[in-house]
N, C-alpha and C positions, 0 to 999 in steps of 0.2 A: 377433562380431568388432566390430561398431559400438559395443556397450556397453563392450567391453574398451577400445577406443580412447578413448572418452569418459572412462572412469575413469582411464586413463593420463594424459590431458591434465590432468585435475583434480589428480592427484598431482604432476605436473610443475609446475603453477602453485603448489602449496603449497611445493615444494622451492625454487622461485625466491625465496621469502621466508624460507628457512631455518627452516621450521616442522616440528615433529615431527608424525607421522601420527596426530594425535588432534584432536578438535574443540576449538575455542577455547571457553573459559568466561568470556571477557571480558564484563563488563557495561557496556552503552552509557552508563548513567547516569554512569559514572566520567569520561566525556569532559568533564563540567563541571569536574572537578578537573584543569586543564591541567598543573599542575606534576607530576602523577603519571604523565604520559603522554609517550611518544616518538612523534612523528609524522614519517613519511617519505613524501615525495611520490613517487608512481609516475609516471614521466615519460611513458611510452607505455602508456596503459591500454587501448588498442584491443583487443588480443588477449585480455586478461583480461575485458573487457566482453563479448566474444563468448562466452567460456566461461561467464560468469555467466548470460547470457541463455539459453544452452543448458541450463544446470542448472535454471533456472526453467521452461523448457519441459518438461523431463523430469519435474519435480515436478508440473506441471499435469496430466500424463497418469496420475499414480498414482491408486490407489483409496484413499479415505479413509473413516473411520468417520463415521457420522451422529450429530449431537448436537443439543441444544437451546441456543438462544442468545436473549438478551434485548437489545432496543434501548431505552434510556431517553433521552428527549430533552426539552429545554425550548425554547420558542419565545417570543421577545420582539419586539414591534413597537411603533413609536413611539406610535401612537394606540390600542392595545389592551392589555388586561391580559395579563400572561404566562400561558401555559398549558403543560401537560406532556402527553406521550403516550408510550406504550410498545408494543412489539410483541414477542410471544413467537413464535419460529419454530423450525422444524426445518431443519437444513442440514448439508451435507457439508463437513467441515473441509478446509483446504488452504491454499495461499498466499492465497486469498480464499475466502469462503464460497460454496458452489455448491449447486445443486439445492434452492433455498430454498422451504419451504412454510410459509405463515403459519398459526399456530394460534390466536392471540388478539390482539386490538387493544384497548388501554385508553386512555382520555382523561380528563384532570382539568383543569377550567377553569371560568370563569364563564359562558362562552357555550355555547349549545347548538349542536352541529355539524349542519350540513346534510349530506346524503349526499355531495354534491360535495366539501365540505370534508374529510370523513372519508377519501375516496379520495385526496385531495391529500396529506394528512398521512401516510397509509399509504405513499404512493409515496416521500415523503421518507425515512421510516424504512427502507424497503427499499433505497433508494439508499445510506444509511449502512451498512447491514448488508453490502452487497456490495462495498464499497470494497476495493481492493487496489492493489498497485503498478502493475497493468496495466489497471485498470478503475475508472472514476469516474462514468460516465453512469448514467442511470436504467435500471432493470432492463428496462423495456419500450422502450428506445431503442437496440436493438442495431444499428440502421442508421445511427446517428450517434454514433460513439465518439470519445472524446478520445484523442489520440496519447499514447503512453507511452514513456519512454526505456528500458524494459526488455522490449521486444518484438522490435525489429529494429535491430541494431547499425548498419547502414548509415544508416537514417533518423535514429537517435540522433545520430550524428556529424555529420549534415547540419544538424539543427535545434536541437541543444543544445550548450552549452559543457559539457564533461565534465572534471572533475578527480577524481583518485583518490589515496588515502593509505593507508598501512599504519600502524595505530595500536596501540601496545603500552603496557600499564601497567607499573608498577614490578616486577611479577612475571613479565613477559614474555608475558602473555596478549595475543593479538593478534586484531584484526578488520580487515577492509578496508572503507574508507568511500568511497563514490562520491557525488559531488555533480553533479546535473543541473540546469543553468540554461537556461531557454528563451531563445533568441536573439530579442530583442525586435524587431529590424529586420524589416520586411516581406519576405517571400520570394515571388517570383513562381512558384517551382516547388512551393509547398506544395499538397497535395491537399485543397482545402477541401471537396470533395464527399465524400471518404472520412472526413475527420476534422472533428469539431466540438469545438474546444477542445483543451487540452493539460494533461498532468500533468508536474510538475517535482518536485524535492525531493532528499532525501538518503537513501541506502540503506546498510545495514551488512550485511556478509556474513562467514560463517565463513572463516577464512584457509585452511583445508585443503579442506573440502568445497565451499566457495562457496555453501552454503545460506544463504538470507536469514535475518537475525536481527531486523531492525527497518527500518521505512520511515517517514520523515517526509515526507509529501507535500503538495503544493499543486496543486489542480485548478482550472483556469479554464475555465468552460463557458459562453461567451457566447451560444450558440445554444439552450441548453436552458432552458425556462421555470422560473421560481421560484428555483432555486439557481444562482448564477453563480460563486461562489468557495467552495471548500472547503479547509480546512486539516485534515489528519488524520494521526494517528500509529498505526501498527500494530506491536504487539509480538508476536513469535512465540515459541511454545514447541515443544519437540520431542516428538513422539509416534511411537513405533516408528521412530526415527531420521530422521523427516521434519519439516520446519518446518510448523506449522499456526498459524492465527490464534489468539492468546490473548486479545487485547483491542484494540479500536479506539477511539480518542478523536477526536471530530470537533468542529470549530468552523467553521460556515458562515454565509454571509449572502447576501441578495438585496435590494439597495436598502435599505429601512429595516427589514428583518427580520433578526434574528440567531437562530441555531440552535446549540445545543450538545447533544452526544449521546455516549453510551458504549455500545459493543457488547461483550458478554462472554458466555462460556459459563455456563450454569446447570445445577445438578443438581436434577432434580425426581423 
C-alpha cells in the first residue's frame, strides 16, 4: 500500500504540470539557449520538494550493479610544479557511488611522494568519487557531514532559499529545476555538532518520475582539512529505469591549491 501511494503521489505531481506519463528526454545543456525555452516559476515548491526527497530516498535503497570507475585529477599549487594522480576503483552505481573498493593508485609528477602524501592524495580522489547531491565530505569523516538540501525538507526550508521552475524546450520536453541557496546569515539554531559545512546548488529532475537528471553542486567544508570548497557537476544516465552516476566533474580548492578531476565509468 505504501509503495502504491508513493507511485500515486508521483503521478499526481506529473499531472499537475500537464505532462504525459513518460520520462522527459529534455537535455539540460539546452538551458544555455534561453530563447528555445519556456520557464515557469513554481510558486509553492514545498510539496514537490518533499516528493523529490522521498524519491531520492527510495532510489538510495535500491540494489545497483557494481562497475569500475576511474578518477583522473590534476593538482596545482603556487610554489610547486603541477602533478596528476588517478584512482581505479570498483563501486556500486547509484545516485552516488557506494561500496567503493580501491584497485589501483597512479601518480605522475616531478616530486617523489612520501607515504603520508600518497595517503592524502588518495583521500582527495576518494572524496571526489563519492560526491553526490547528499554527500561531499571525506569517506572517512562519516561523523562530520555537510548538510544537504536533498535529505530533509524541513531543514532545507529552514536553512536554504529554495526556488523551483518548470522548464520546457520548443518541443515541449520538460524538466524541473530546483535551486538551493544557502542562507548566509548566522543561525543560532543550526546544529553545528551534527553538520560541518553545507552543500548548495541546482538540481534537475524528470517531470514525471521526479528522478534526478543532473546536479550542479557547491560544497563548503570549513572544518575539513585540505579541501574547503568544491564545485561539482554530476550527470546521470538511466540503467534499468533508475538514475545512476554517469560522470562527475570537479573543481576544488584549498587556500593556494587548485584541484580539477573527472570521475567516469570505464570498461576493462
